[in-house]
N, CA, C and O atoms as a Tripos MOL2 file, in Angstrom:
@<TRIPOS>MOLECULE
protein
  304   303    76     0     0
PROTEIN
NO_CHARGES

@<TRIPOS>ATOM
      1 N        -127.9720  -53.2150   37.0850 N.3       1 MET1
      2 CA       -128.6740  -52.8900   38.3050 C.3       1 MET1
      3 C        -129.7910  -51.9050   38.0220 C.2       1 MET1
      4 O        -129.5880  -50.9680   37.2500 O.2       1 MET1
      5 N        -130.9670  -52.0810   38.6200 N.am      2 GLY2
      6 CA       -132.1150  -51.2080   38.3900 C.3       2 GLY2
      7 C        -132.0610  -49.9720   39.2510 C.2       2 GLY2
      8 O        -131.2300  -49.8510   40.1510 O.2       2 GLY2
      9 N        -132.9560  -49.0620   38.9580 N.am      3 HIS3
     10 CA       -133.0670  -47.8430   39.7420 C.3       3 HIS3
     11 C        -133.7700  -48.1600   41.0620 C.2       3 HIS3
     12 O        -134.6820  -48.9860   41.0930 O.2       3 HIS3
     13 N        -133.3520  -47.5120   42.1500 N.am      4 PRO4
     14 CA       -134.0030  -47.7780   43.4410 C.3       4 PRO4
     15 C        -135.5010  -47.4940   43.4270 C.2       4 PRO4
     16 O        -136.2700  -48.1980   44.0810 O.2       4 PRO4
     17 N        -135.9250  -46.4610   42.6810 N.am      5 GLU5
     18 CA       -137.3540  -46.1460   42.6230 C.3       5 GLU5
     19 C        -138.1490  -47.2850   42.0100 C.2       5 GLU5
     20 O        -139.2370  -47.6090   42.4850 O.2       5 GLU5
     21 N        -137.6160  -47.8940   40.9610 N.am      6 GLN6
     22 CA       -138.3110  -49.0010   40.3120 C.3       6 GLN6
     23 C        -138.3700  -50.2130   41.2280 C.2       6 GLN6
     24 O        -139.3940  -50.8940   41.2840 O.2       6 GLN6
     25 N        -137.2960  -50.4910   41.9420 N.am      7 GLN7
     26 CA       -137.2740  -51.6370   42.8410 C.3       7 GLN7
     27 C        -138.2640  -51.4330   43.9760 C.2       7 GLN7
     28 O        -138.9460  -52.3780   44.3730 O.2       7 GLN7
     29 N        -138.3560  -50.2210   44.5040 N.am      8 ALA8
     30 CA       -139.2900  -49.9590   45.6000 C.3       8 ALA8
     31 C        -140.7230  -50.1530   45.1360 C.2       8 ALA8
     32 O        -141.5350  -50.7290   45.8600 O.2       8 ALA8
     33 N        -141.0400  -49.6840   43.9470 N.am      9 THR9
     34 CA       -142.3930  -49.8230   43.4350 C.3       9 THR9
     35 C        -142.7260  -51.2930   43.1890 C.2       9 THR9
     36 O        -143.8100  -51.7530   43.5470 O.2       9 THR9
     37 N        -141.8140  -52.0180   42.5910 N.am     10 ALA10
     38 CA       -142.0540  -53.4270   42.3030 C.3      10 ALA10
     39 C        -142.2060  -54.2240   43.5950 C.2      10 ALA10
     40 O        -143.0960  -55.0680   43.6970 O.2      10 ALA10
     41 N        -141.3560  -53.9690   44.5750 N.am     11 SER11
     42 CA       -141.4450  -54.7280   45.8190 C.3      11 SER11
     43 C        -142.6940  -54.3630   46.6160 C.2      11 SER11
     44 O        -143.2160  -55.1860   47.3680 O.2      11 SER11
     45 N        -143.1680  -53.1420   46.4540 N.am     12 GLU12
     46 CA       -144.3910  -52.7080   47.1490 C.3      12 GLU12
     47 C        -145.5580  -53.6080   46.7810 C.2      12 GLU12
     48 O        -146.3520  -53.9650   47.6510 O.2      12 GLU12
     49 N        -145.6810  -53.9790   45.5270 N.am     13 PHE13
     50 CA       -146.7890  -54.8070   45.0760 C.3      13 PHE13
     51 C        -146.4670  -56.2840   45.1800 C.2      13 PHE13
     52 O        -147.3760  -57.1080   45.2860 O.2      13 PHE13
     53 N        -145.1990  -56.6320   45.1510 N.am     14 ALA14
     54 CA       -144.8230  -58.0320   45.2470 C.3      14 ALA14
     55 C        -145.0530  -58.5670   46.6560 C.2      14 ALA14
     56 O        -145.2370  -59.7710   46.8360 O.2      14 ALA14
     57 N        -145.0450  -57.6850   47.6610 N.am     15 SER15
     58 CA       -145.1780  -58.1330   49.0390 C.3      15 SER15
     59 C        -146.5380  -58.7820   49.3070 C.2      15 SER15
     60 O        -146.5930  -59.8560   49.9060 O.2      15 SER15
     61 N        -147.6190  -58.1630   48.8820 N.am     16 ASP16
     62 CA       -148.9480  -58.7370   49.1010 C.3      16 ASP16
     63 C        -149.9040  -58.2410   48.0300 C.2      16 ASP16
     64 O        -150.5430  -57.2030   48.2040 O.2      16 ASP16
     65 N        -150.0080  -58.9690   46.9250 N.am     17 PRO17
     66 CA       -150.8710  -58.5340   45.8290 C.3      17 PRO17
     67 C        -152.3460  -58.4400   46.2150 C.2      17 PRO17
     68 O        -153.1150  -57.7710   45.5240 O.2      17 PRO17
     69 N        -152.7560  -59.0940   47.3000 N.am     18 SER18
     70 CA       -154.1630  -59.0320   47.6860 C.3      18 SER18
     71 C        -154.5390  -57.6520   48.2120 C.2      18 SER18
     72 O        -155.7230  -57.3590   48.3770 O.2      18 SER18
     73 N        -153.5530  -56.8020   48.4770 N.am     19 ASP19
     74 CA       -153.8200  -55.4390   48.9200 C.3      19 ASP19
     75 C        -154.1360  -54.5170   47.7440 C.2      19 ASP19
     76 O        -154.4830  -53.3540   47.9500 O.2      19 ASP19
     77 N        -154.0200  -55.0150   46.5280 N.am     20 THR20
     78 CA       -154.2790  -54.2220   45.3330 C.3      20 THR20
     79 C        -155.4670  -54.8060   44.5830 C.2      20 THR20
     80 O        -155.5130  -56.0040   44.3030 O.2      20 THR20
     81 N        -156.4240  -53.9470   44.2640 N.am     21 LEU21
     82 CA       -157.6230  -54.3760   43.5460 C.3      21 LEU21
     83 C        -157.5760  -53.8710   42.1150 C.2      21 LEU21
     84 O        -157.2280  -52.7160   41.8690 O.2      21 LEU21
     85 N        -157.9240  -54.7270   41.1810 N.am     22 ARG22
     86 CA       -158.0370  -54.3200   39.7840 C.3      22 ARG22
     87 C        -159.4530  -53.7960   39.5630 C.2      22 ARG22
     88 O        -160.3150  -53.9590   40.4260 O.2      22 ARG22
     89 N        -159.6970  -53.1730   38.4240 N.am     23 LEU23
     90 CA       -160.9560  -52.4980   38.1360 C.3      23 LEU23
     91 C        -162.1970  -53.3750   38.3420 C.2      23 LEU23
     92 O        -163.1520  -52.9010   38.9570 O.2      23 LEU23
     93 N        -162.2380  -54.6110   37.8700 N.am     24 PRO24
     94 CA       -163.4580  -55.4070   38.1000 C.3      24 PRO24
     95 C        -163.8100  -55.5570   39.5790 C.2      24 PRO24
     96 O        -164.9860  -55.5000   39.9390 O.2      24 PRO24
     97 N        -162.8130  -55.7480   40.4390 N.am     25 LYS25
     98 CA       -163.0670  -55.8710   41.8760 C.3      25 LYS25
     99 C        -163.5000  -54.5310   42.4700 C.2      25 LYS25
    100 O        -164.3650  -54.4890   43.3450 O.2      25 LYS25
    101 N        -162.9000  -53.4340   41.9950 N.am     26 VAL26
    102 CA       -163.2910  -52.1000   42.4790 C.3      26 VAL26
    103 C        -164.7450  -51.8360   42.0960 C.2      26 VAL26
    104 O        -165.5220  -51.3390   42.9110 O.2      26 VAL26
    105 N        -165.1110  -52.1640   40.8740 N.am     27 ARG27
    106 CA       -166.4990  -51.9900   40.4260 C.3      27 ARG27
    107 C        -167.4450  -52.8230   41.2790 C.2      27 ARG27
    108 O        -168.5080  -52.3460   41.6770 O.2      27 ARG27
    109 N        -167.0650  -54.0600   41.5590 N.am     28 GLN28
    110 CA       -167.9040  -54.9570   42.3630 C.3      28 GLN28
    111 C        -168.0740  -54.4140   43.7820 C.2      28 GLN28
    112 O        -169.1850  -54.4200   44.3120 O.2      28 GLN28
    113 N        -166.9960  -53.9490   44.3990 N.am     29 ARG29
    114 CA       -167.0470  -53.4710   45.7830 C.3      29 ARG29
    115 C        -167.8050  -52.1580   45.9150 C.2      29 ARG29
    116 O        -168.4850  -51.9340   46.9170 O.2      29 ARG29
    117 N        -167.6960  -51.2770   44.9010 N.am     30 THR30
    118 CA       -168.3070  -49.9520   45.0070 C.3      30 THR30
    119 C        -169.6850  -49.8780   44.3760 C.2      30 THR30
    120 O        -170.4940  -49.0320   44.7550 O.2      30 THR30
    121 N        -169.9610  -50.7530   43.4200 N.am     31 GLY31
    122 CA       -171.2160  -50.6770   42.6850 C.3      31 GLY31
    123 C        -171.1960  -49.6070   41.6120 C.2      31 GLY31
    124 O        -172.2370  -49.2840   41.0400 O.2      31 GLY31
    125 N        -170.0230  -49.0500   41.3300 N.am     32 LEU32
    126 CA       -169.8900  -47.9910   40.3260 C.3      32 LEU32
    127 C        -169.4020  -48.5670   39.0050 C.2      32 LEU32
    128 O        -168.7530  -49.6130   38.9730 O.2      32 LEU32
    129 N        -169.7150  -47.8860   37.9330 N.am     33 GLY33
    130 CA       -169.2310  -48.2720   36.6190 C.3      33 GLY33
    131 C        -167.8670  -47.6620   36.3370 C.2      33 GLY33
    132 O        -167.4150  -46.7620   37.0450 O.2      33 GLY33
    133 N        -167.2260  -48.1600   35.3000 N.am     34 ARG34
    134 CA       -165.8900  -47.7020   34.9200 C.3      34 ARG34
    135 C        -165.8430  -46.2010   34.6910 C.2      34 ARG34
    136 O        -164.9820  -45.5190   35.2470 O.2      34 ARG34
    137 N        -166.7570  -45.6740   33.8810 N.am     35 SER35
    138 CA       -166.7150  -44.2450   33.5620 C.3      35 SER35
    139 C        -166.9770  -43.3860   34.7930 C.2      35 SER35
    140 O        -166.4030  -42.3060   34.9280 O.2      35 SER35
    141 N        -167.8400  -43.8560   35.6910 N.am     36 THR36
    142 CA       -168.1150  -43.1080   36.9250 C.3      36 THR36
    143 C        -166.8780  -43.0790   37.8060 C.2      36 THR36
    144 O        -166.5520  -42.0390   38.3800 O.2      36 THR36
    145 N        -166.1870  -44.1990   37.9210 N.am     37 ILE37
    146 CA       -164.9650  -44.2510   38.7260 C.3      37 ILE37
    147 C        -163.9510  -43.2450   38.1930 C.2      37 ILE37
    148 O        -163.3990  -42.4560   38.9610 O.2      37 ILE37
    149 N        -163.7010  -43.2670   36.8890 N.am     38 TYR38
    150 CA       -162.7000  -42.3620   36.3260 C.3      38 TYR38
    151 C        -163.1500  -40.9020   36.3750 C.2      38 TYR38
    152 O        -162.3110  -40.0100   36.5040 O.2      38 TYR38
    153 N        -164.4360  -40.6430   36.2770 N.am     39 ARG39
    154 CA       -164.9390  -39.2760   36.4140 C.3      39 ARG39
    155 C        -164.7230  -38.7720   37.8330 C.2      39 ARG39
    156 O        -164.2970  -37.6350   38.0320 O.2      39 ARG39
    157 N        -165.0160  -39.6170   38.8230 N.am     40 LEU40
    158 CA       -164.8070  -39.2360   40.2160 C.3      40 LEU40
    159 C        -163.3250  -39.0200   40.5250 C.2      40 LEU40
    160 O        -162.9780  -38.1260   41.2970 O.2      40 LEU40
    161 N        -162.4560  -39.8280   39.9320 N.am     41 ILE41
    162 CA       -161.0110  -39.6250   40.1080 C.3      41 ILE41
    163 C        -160.6280  -38.2510   39.5730 C.2      41 ILE41
    164 O        -159.9030  -37.5060   40.2320 O.2      41 ILE41
    165 N        -161.1120  -37.9140   38.3800 N.am     42 ALA42
    166 CA       -160.7950  -36.6140   37.7670 C.3      42 ALA42
    167 C        -161.2960  -35.4540   38.6220 C.2      42 ALA42
    168 O        -160.6900  -34.3820   38.6310 O.2      42 ALA42
    169 N        -162.4020  -35.6640   39.3420 N.am     43 GLN43
    170 CA       -162.9680  -34.6290   40.2070 C.3      43 GLN43
    171 C        -162.3430  -34.6420   41.6000 C.2      43 GLN43
    172 O        -162.6980  -33.8160   42.4410 O.2      43 GLN43
    173 N        -161.4250  -35.5610   41.8530 N.am     44 GLY44
    174 CA       -160.7860  -35.6670   43.1580 C.3      44 GLY44
    175 C        -161.6750  -36.2600   44.2270 C.2      44 GLY44
    176 O        -161.4570  -36.0270   45.4160 O.2      44 GLY44
    177 N        -162.6830  -37.0290   43.8180 N.am     45 GLN45
    178 CA       -163.6550  -37.5930   44.7550 C.3      45 GLN45
    179 C        -163.5450  -39.1060   44.9130 C.2      45 GLN45
    180 O        -164.4060  -39.7280   45.5350 O.2      45 GLN45
    181 N        -162.5010  -39.6970   44.3610 N.am     46 PHE46
    182 CA       -162.3030  -41.1470   44.4370 C.3      46 PHE46
    183 C        -160.8030  -41.3950   44.4940 C.2      46 PHE46
    184 O        -160.0440  -40.6270   43.9030 O.2      46 PHE46
    185 N        -160.3430  -42.4380   45.1840 N.am     47 PRO47
    186 CA       -158.9030  -42.7120   45.2570 C.3      47 PRO47
    187 C        -158.2870  -42.9000   43.8720 C.2      47 PRO47
    188 O        -158.8860  -43.5130   42.9880 O.2      47 PRO47
    189 N        -157.1010  -42.3710   43.7050 N.am     48 SER48
    190 CA       -156.3870  -42.5220   42.4430 C.3      48 SER48
    191 C        -155.8750  -43.9470   42.2840 C.2      48 SER48
    192 O        -155.5740  -44.6330   43.2610 O.2      48 SER48
    193 N        -155.7850  -44.3650   41.0510 N.am     49 ALA49
    194 CA       -155.2240  -45.6740   40.7400 C.3      49 ALA49
    195 C        -153.7080  -45.5960   40.8390 C.2      49 ALA49
    196 O        -153.1150  -44.5270   40.6890 O.2      49 ALA49
    197 N        -153.0920  -46.7410   41.0940 N.am     50 VAL50
    198 CA       -151.6370  -46.8380   41.1110 C.3      50 VAL50
    199 C        -151.1930  -47.6680   39.9140 C.2      50 VAL50
    200 O        -151.8480  -48.6420   39.5430 O.2      50 VAL50
    201 N        -150.0910  -47.2790   39.3220 N.am     51 GLN51
    202 CA       -149.5630  -47.9590   38.1390 C.3      51 GLN51
    203 C        -148.9390  -49.2830   38.5480 C.2      51 GLN51
    204 O        -148.0430  -49.3100   39.3920 O.2      51 GLN51
    205 N        -149.3990  -50.3810   37.9640 N.am     52 LEU52
    206 CA       -148.8510  -51.7070   38.2440 C.3      52 LEU52
    207 C        -147.8730  -52.1430   37.1620 C.2      52 LEU52
    208 O        -146.8840  -52.8210   37.4400 O.2      52 LEU52
    209 N        -148.1570  -51.7520   35.9450 N.am     53 ALA53
    210 CA       -147.3470  -52.0750   34.7760 C.3      53 ALA53
    211 C        -147.6590  -50.9910   33.7430 C.2      53 ALA53
    212 O        -148.5470  -50.1710   33.9760 O.2      53 ALA53
    213 N        -146.9610  -50.9640   32.6200 N.am     54 PRO54
    214 CA       -147.2230  -49.8990   31.6460 C.3      54 PRO54
    215 C        -148.6940  -49.7490   31.2380 C.2      54 PRO54
    216 O        -149.1530  -48.6360   30.9820 O.2      54 PRO54
    217 N        -149.4240  -50.8500   31.1790 N.am     55 ARG55
    218 CA       -150.8350  -50.7680   30.7760 C.3      55 ARG55
    219 C        -151.7730  -51.3890   31.8050 C.2      55 ARG55
    220 O        -152.8440  -51.8870   31.4550 O.2      55 ARG55
    221 N        -151.3710  -51.3590   33.0700 N.am     56 ALA56
    222 CA       -152.1980  -51.9550   34.1210 C.3      56 ALA56
    223 C        -152.1940  -51.0650   35.3620 C.2      56 ALA56
    224 O        -151.1440  -50.6010   35.8070 O.2      56 ALA56
    225 N        -153.3790  -50.8390   35.9070 N.am     57 VAL57
    226 CA       -153.5020  -50.0640   37.1370 C.3      57 VAL57
    227 C        -154.3130  -50.8490   38.1560 C.2      57 VAL57
    228 O        -155.0120  -51.8030   37.8150 O.2      57 VAL57
    229 N        -154.2080  -50.4370   39.3970 N.am     58 GLY58
    230 CA       -154.9770  -51.0410   40.4670 C.3      58 GLY58
    231 C        -155.2000  -49.9950   41.5430 C.2      58 GLY58
    232 O        -154.6780  -48.8830   41.4600 O.2      58 GLY58
    233 N        -155.9640  -50.3510   42.5350 N.am     59 TRP59
    234 CA       -156.2550  -49.4630   43.6500 C.3      59 TRP59
    235 C        -155.8700  -50.1750   44.9280 C.2      59 TRP59
    236 O        -156.0490  -51.3870   45.0450 O.2      59 TRP59
    237 N        -155.3360  -49.4230   45.8990 N.am     60 HIS60
    238 CA       -155.0400  -49.9960   47.2040 C.3      60 HIS60
    239 C        -156.3650  -50.3300   47.8850 C.2      60 HIS60
    240 O        -157.2600  -49.4870   47.9610 O.2      60 HIS60
    241 N        -156.4850  -51.5420   48.3700 N.am     61 LYS61
    242 CA       -157.7120  -52.0010   49.0200 C.3      61 LYS61
    243 C        -158.0790  -51.0880   50.1830 C.2      61 LYS61
    244 O        -159.2540  -50.7740   50.3760 O.2      61 LYS61
    245 N        -157.0900  -50.6610   50.9560 N.am     62 ALA62
    246 CA       -157.3470  -49.7860   52.1050 C.3      62 ALA62
    247 C        -157.9460  -48.4530   51.6600 C.2      62 ALA62
    248 O        -158.8000  -47.8990   52.3510 O.2      62 ALA62
    249 N        -157.5050  -47.9340   50.5110 N.am     63 ASP63
    250 CA       -158.0500  -46.6710   49.9970 C.3      63 ASP63
    251 C        -159.5170  -46.8330   49.6100 C.2      63 ASP63
    252 O        -160.3360  -45.9570   49.8900 O.2      63 ASP63
    253 N        -159.8480  -47.9490   48.9690 N.am     64 ILE64
    254 CA       -161.2340  -48.2030   48.5650 C.3      64 ILE64
    255 C        -162.1060  -48.4050   49.8020 C.2      64 ILE64
    256 O        -163.2190  -47.8830   49.8730 O.2      64 ILE64
    257 N        -161.6030  -49.1570   50.7720 N.am     65 ASP65
    258 CA       -162.3600  -49.3890   52.0050 C.3      65 ASP65
    259 C        -162.6170  -48.0720   52.7400 C.2      65 ASP65
    260 O        -163.7200  -47.8430   53.2370 O.2      65 ASP65
    261 N        -161.6090  -47.2120   52.8090 N.am     66 ALA66
    262 CA       -161.7720  -45.9140   53.4840 C.3      66 ALA66
    263 C        -162.7850  -45.0500   52.7370 C.2      66 ALA66
    264 O        -163.5960  -44.3660   53.3610 O.2      66 ALA66
    265 N        -162.7420  -45.0770   51.4090 N.am     67 TRP67
    266 CA       -163.6940  -44.3000   50.6060 C.3      67 TRP67
    267 C        -165.1160  -44.7930   50.8630 C.2      67 TRP67
    268 O        -166.0370  -43.9900   51.0180 O.2      67 TRP67
    269 N        -165.2920  -46.1090   50.9090 N.am     68 LEU68
    270 CA       -166.6090  -46.6750   51.1650 C.3      68 LEU68
    271 C        -167.1200  -46.2870   52.5560 C.2      68 LEU68
    272 O        -168.2990  -45.9720   52.7150 O.2      68 LEU68
    273 N        -166.2540  -46.3090   53.5460 N.am     69 GLU69
    274 CA       -166.6430  -45.9430   54.9080 C.3      69 GLU69
    275 C        -167.0610  -44.4740   55.0060 C.2      69 GLU69
    276 O        -167.9420  -44.1270   55.7930 O.2      69 GLU69
    277 N        -166.4310  -43.6210   54.2110 N.am     70 ALA70
    278 CA       -166.7010  -42.1850   54.2560 C.3      70 ALA70
    279 C        -167.9970  -41.8050   53.5310 C.2      70 ALA70
    280 O        -168.5040  -40.6970   53.7000 O.2      70 ALA70
    281 N        -168.5230  -42.7230   52.7320 N.am     71 ARG71
    282 CA       -169.7430  -42.4510   51.9760 C.3      71 ARG71
    283 C        -170.9390  -42.3500   52.9100 C.2      71 ARG71
    284 O        -171.0290  -43.1110   53.8730 O.2      71 ARG71
    285 N        -171.8490  -41.4370   52.6490 N.am     72 PRO72
    286 CA       -173.0580  -41.3810   53.4750 C.3      72 PRO72
    287 C        -173.8850  -42.6620   53.3010 C.2      72 PRO72
    288 O        -173.9600  -43.2130   52.2030 O.2      72 PRO72
    289 N        -174.4790  -43.1120   54.3540 N.am     73 LYS73
    290 CA       -175.3270  -44.3040   54.3110 C.3      73 LYS73
    291 C        -176.7280  -43.9280   53.8490 C.2      73 LYS73
    292 O        -177.2320  -42.8540   54.1760 O.2      73 LYS73
    293 N        -177.3480  -44.8130   53.0920 N.am     74 ALA74
    294 CA       -178.7110  -44.5630   52.5950 C.3      74 ALA74
    295 C        -179.7020  -44.6250   53.7520 C.2      74 ALA74
    296 O        -179.5410  -45.4200   54.6780 O.2      74 ALA74
    297 N        -180.7150  -43.7900   53.6890 N.am     75 ALA75
    298 CA       -181.7670  -43.7970   54.7180 C.3      75 ALA75
    299 C        -182.6130  -45.0470   54.5500 C.2      75 ALA75
    300 O        -182.8540  -45.4860   53.4250 O.2      75 ALA75
    301 N        -183.0540  -45.6080   55.6240 N.am     76 GLN76
    302 CA       -183.8740  -46.8340   55.5900 C.3      76 GLN76
    303 C        -185.3330  -46.5000   55.4330 C.2      76 GLN76
    304 O        -186.1720  -47.4000   55.3850 O.2      76 GLN76
@<TRIPOS>BOND
     1     1     2 1
     2     2     3 1
     3     3     4 2
     4     3     5 am
     5     5     6 1
     6     6     7 1
     7     7     8 2
     8     7     9 am
     9     9    10 1
    10    10    11 1
    11    11    12 2
    12    11    13 am
    13    13    14 1
    14    14    15 1
    15    15    16 2
    16    15    17 am
    17    17    18 1
    18    18    19 1
    19    19    20 2
    20    19    21 am
    21    21    22 1
    22    22    23 1
    23    23    24 2
    24    23    25 am
    25    25    26 1
    26    26    27 1
    27    27    28 2
    28    27    29 am
    29    29    30 1
    30    30    31 1
    31    31    32 2
    32    31    33 am
    33    33    34 1
    34    34    35 1
    35    35    36 2
    36    35    37 am
    37    37    38 1
    38    38    39 1
    39    39    40 2
    40    39    41 am
    41    41    42 1
    42    42    43 1
    43    43    44 2
    44    43    45 am
    45    45    46 1
    46    46    47 1
    47    47    48 2
    48    47    49 am
    49    49    50 1
    50    50    51 1
    51    51    52 2
    52    51    53 am
    53    53    54 1
    54    54    55 1
    55    55    56 2
    56    55    57 am
    57    57    58 1
    58    58    59 1
    59    59    60 2
    60    59    61 am
    61    61    62 1
    62    62    63 1
    63    63    64 2
    64    63    65 am
    65    65    66 1
    66    66    67 1
    67    67    68 2
    68    67    69 am
    69    69    70 1
    70    70    71 1
    71    71    72 2
    72    71    73 am
    73    73    74 1
    74    74    75 1
    75    75    76 2
    76    75    77 am
    77    77    78 1
    78    78    79 1
    79    79    80 2
    80    79    81 am
    81    81    82 1
    82    82    83 1
    83    83    84 2
    84    83    85 am
    85    85    86 1
    86    86    87 1
    87    87    88 2
    88    87    89 am
    89    89    90 1
    90    90    91 1
    91    91    92 2
    92    91    93 am
    93    93    94 1
    94    94    95 1
    95    95    96 2
    96    95    97 am
    97    97    98 1
    98    98    99 1
    99    99   100 2
   100    99   101 am
   101   101   102 1
   102   102   103 1
   103   103   104 2
   104   103   105 am
   105   105   106 1
   106   106   107 1
   107   107   108 2
   108   107   109 am
   109   109   110 1
   110   110   111 1
   111   111   112 2
   112   111   113 am
   113   113   114 1
   114   114   115 1
   115   115   116 2
   116   115   117 am
   117   117   118 1
   118   118   119 1
   119   119   120 2
   120   119   121 am
   121   121   122 1
   122   122   123 1
   123   123   124 2
   124   123   125 am
   125   125   126 1
   126   126   127 1
   127   127   128 2
   128   127   129 am
   129   129   130 1
   130   130   131 1
   131   131   132 2
   132   131   133 am
   133   133   134 1
   134   134   135 1
   135   135   136 2
   136   135   137 am
   137   137   138 1
   138   138   139 1
   139   139   140 2
   140   139   141 am
   141   141   142 1
   142   142   143 1
   143   143   144 2
   144   143   145 am
   145   145   146 1
   146   146   147 1
   147   147   148 2
   148   147   149 am
   149   149   150 1
   150   150   151 1
   151   151   152 2
   152   151   153 am
   153   153   154 1
   154   154   155 1
   155   155   156 2
   156   155   157 am
   157   157   158 1
   158   158   159 1
   159   159   160 2
   160   159   161 am
   161   161   162 1
   162   162   163 1
   163   163   164 2
   164   163   165 am
   165   165   166 1
   166   166   167 1
   167   167   168 2
   168   167   169 am
   169   169   170 1
   170   170   171 1
   171   171   172 2
   172   171   173 am
   173   173   174 1
   174   174   175 1
   175   175   176 2
   176   175   177 am
   177   177   178 1
   178   178   179 1
   179   179   180 2
   180   179   181 am
   181   181   182 1
   182   182   183 1
   183   183   184 2
   184   183   185 am
   185   185   186 1
   186   186   187 1
   187   187   188 2
   188   187   189 am
   189   189   190 1
   190   190   191 1
   191   191   192 2
   192   191   193 am
   193   193   194 1
   194   194   195 1
   195   195   196 2
   196   195   197 am
   197   197   198 1
   198   198   199 1
   199   199   200 2
   200   199   201 am
   201   201   202 1
   202   202   203 1
   203   203   204 2
   204   203   205 am
   205   205   206 1
   206   206   207 1
   207   207   208 2
   208   207   209 am
   209   209   210 1
   210   210   211 1
   211   211   212 2
   212   211   213 am
   213   213   214 1
   214   214   215 1
   215   215   216 2
   216   215   217 am
   217   217   218 1
   218   218   219 1
   219   219   220 2
   220   219   221 am
   221   221   222 1
   222   222   223 1
   223   223   224 2
   224   223   225 am
   225   225   226 1
   226   226   227 1
   227   227   228 2
   228   227   229 am
   229   229   230 1
   230   230   231 1
   231   231   232 2
   232   231   233 am
   233   233   234 1
   234   234   235 1
   235   235   236 2
   236   235   237 am
   237   237   238 1
   238   238   239 1
   239   239   240 2
   240   239   241 am
   241   241   242 1
   242   242   243 1
   243   243   244 2
   244   243   245 am
   245   245   246 1
   246   246   247 1
   247   247   248 2
   248   247   249 am
   249   249   250 1
   250   250   251 1
   251   251   252 2
   252   251   253 am
   253   253   254 1
   254   254   255 1
   255   255   256 2
   256   255   257 am
   257   257   258 1
   258   258   259 1
   259   259   260 2
   260   259   261 am
   261   261   262 1
   262   262   263 1
   263   263   264 2
   264   263   265 am
   265   265   266 1
   266   266   267 1
   267   267   268 2
   268   267   269 am
   269   269   270 1
   270   270   271 1
   271   271   272 2
   272   271   273 am
   273   273   274 1
   274   274   275 1
   275   275   276 2
   276   275   277 am
   277   277   278 1
   278   278   279 1
   279   279   280 2
   280   279   281 am
   281   281   282 1
   282   282   283 1
   283   283   284 2
   284   283   285 am
   285   285   286 1
   286   286   287 1
   287   287   288 2
   288   287   289 am
   289   289   290 1
   290   290   291 1
   291   291   292 2
   292   291   293 am
   293   293   294 1
   294   294   295 1
   295   295   296 2
   296   295   297 am
   297   297   298 1
   298   298   299 1
   299   299   300 2
   300   299   301 am
   301   301   302 1
   302   302   303 1
   303   303   304 2
@<TRIPOS>SUBSTRUCTURE
     1 MET1         2 RESIDUE 1 A MET
     2 GLY2         6 RESIDUE 1 A GLY
     3 HIS3        10 RESIDUE 1 A HIS
     4 PRO4        14 RESIDUE 1 A PRO
     5 GLU5        18 RESIDUE 1 A GLU
     6 GLN6        22 RESIDUE 1 A GLN
     7 GLN7        26 RESIDUE 1 A GLN
     8 ALA8        30 RESIDUE 1 A ALA
     9 THR9        34 RESIDUE 1 A THR
    10 ALA10       38 RESIDUE 1 A ALA
    11 SER11       42 RESIDUE 1 A SER
    12 GLU12       46 RESIDUE 1 A GLU
    13 PHE13       50 RESIDUE 1 A PHE
    14 ALA14       54 RESIDUE 1 A ALA
    15 SER15       58 RESIDUE 1 A SER
    16 ASP16       62 RESIDUE 1 A ASP
    17 PRO17       66 RESIDUE 1 A PRO
    18 SER18       70 RESIDUE 1 A SER
    19 ASP19       74 RESIDUE 1 A ASP
    20 THR20       78 RESIDUE 1 A THR
    21 LEU21       82 RESIDUE 1 A LEU
    22 ARG22       86 RESIDUE 1 A ARG
    23 LEU23       90 RESIDUE 1 A LEU
    24 PRO24       94 RESIDUE 1 A PRO
    25 LYS25       98 RESIDUE 1 A LYS
    26 VAL26      102 RESIDUE 1 A VAL
    27 ARG27      106 RESIDUE 1 A ARG
    28 GLN28      110 RESIDUE 1 A GLN
    29 ARG29      114 RESIDUE 1 A ARG
    30 THR30      118 RESIDUE 1 A THR
    31 GLY31      122 RESIDUE 1 A GLY
    32 LEU32      126 RESIDUE 1 A LEU
    33 GLY33      130 RESIDUE 1 A GLY
    34 ARG34      134 RESIDUE 1 A ARG
    35 SER35      138 RESIDUE 1 A SER
    36 THR36      142 RESIDUE 1 A THR
    37 ILE37      146 RESIDUE 1 A ILE
    38 TYR38      150 RESIDUE 1 A TYR
    39 ARG39      154 RESIDUE 1 A ARG
    40 LEU40      158 RESIDUE 1 A LEU
    41 ILE41      162 RESIDUE 1 A ILE
    42 ALA42      166 RESIDUE 1 A ALA
    43 GLN43      170 RESIDUE 1 A GLN
    44 GLY44      174 RESIDUE 1 A GLY
    45 GLN45      178 RESIDUE 1 A GLN
    46 PHE46      182 RESIDUE 1 A PHE
    47 PRO47      186 RESIDUE 1 A PRO
    48 SER48      190 RESIDUE 1 A SER
    49 ALA49      194 RESIDUE 1 A ALA
    50 VAL50      198 RESIDUE 1 A VAL
    51 GLN51      202 RESIDUE 1 A GLN
    52 LEU52      206 RESIDUE 1 A LEU
    53 ALA53      210 RESIDUE 1 A ALA
    54 PRO54      214 RESIDUE 1 A PRO
    55 ARG55      218 RESIDUE 1 A ARG
    56 ALA56      222 RESIDUE 1 A ALA
    57 VAL57      226 RESIDUE 1 A VAL
    58 GLY58      230 RESIDUE 1 A GLY
    59 TRP59      234 RESIDUE 1 A TRP
    60 HIS60      238 RESIDUE 1 A HIS
    61 LYS61      242 RESIDUE 1 A LYS
    62 ALA62      246 RESIDUE 1 A ALA
    63 ASP63      250 RESIDUE 1 A ASP
    64 ILE64      254 RESIDUE 1 A ILE
    65 ASP65      258 RESIDUE 1 A ASP
    66 ALA66      262 RESIDUE 1 A ALA
    67 TRP67      266 RESIDUE 1 A TRP
    68 LEU68      270 RESIDUE 1 A LEU
    69 GLU69      274 RESIDUE 1 A GLU
    70 ALA70      278 RESIDUE 1 A ALA
    71 ARG71      282 RESIDUE 1 A ARG
    72 PRO72      286 RESIDUE 1 A PRO
    73 LYS73      290 RESIDUE 1 A LYS
    74 ALA74      294 RESIDUE 1 A ALA
    75 ALA75      298 RESIDUE 1 A ALA
    76 GLN76      302 RESIDUE 1 A GLN
């Protein structure tokens, strides 16, 4: 039998994988590069990634959408 914490984490992502974005999709949606994303995370200015597997991370789509909404809009 597995640990309850592991089961909760696994089921969280198994429920709807479309709610989790991998780095290429995050880059596409934000227009930011990989190093900029990780620099902003380190500065506390971008949503943190969530661990999907030992060597895989993703971002909650809602977190990315909220971050994009909070960004100032460019002047026309």
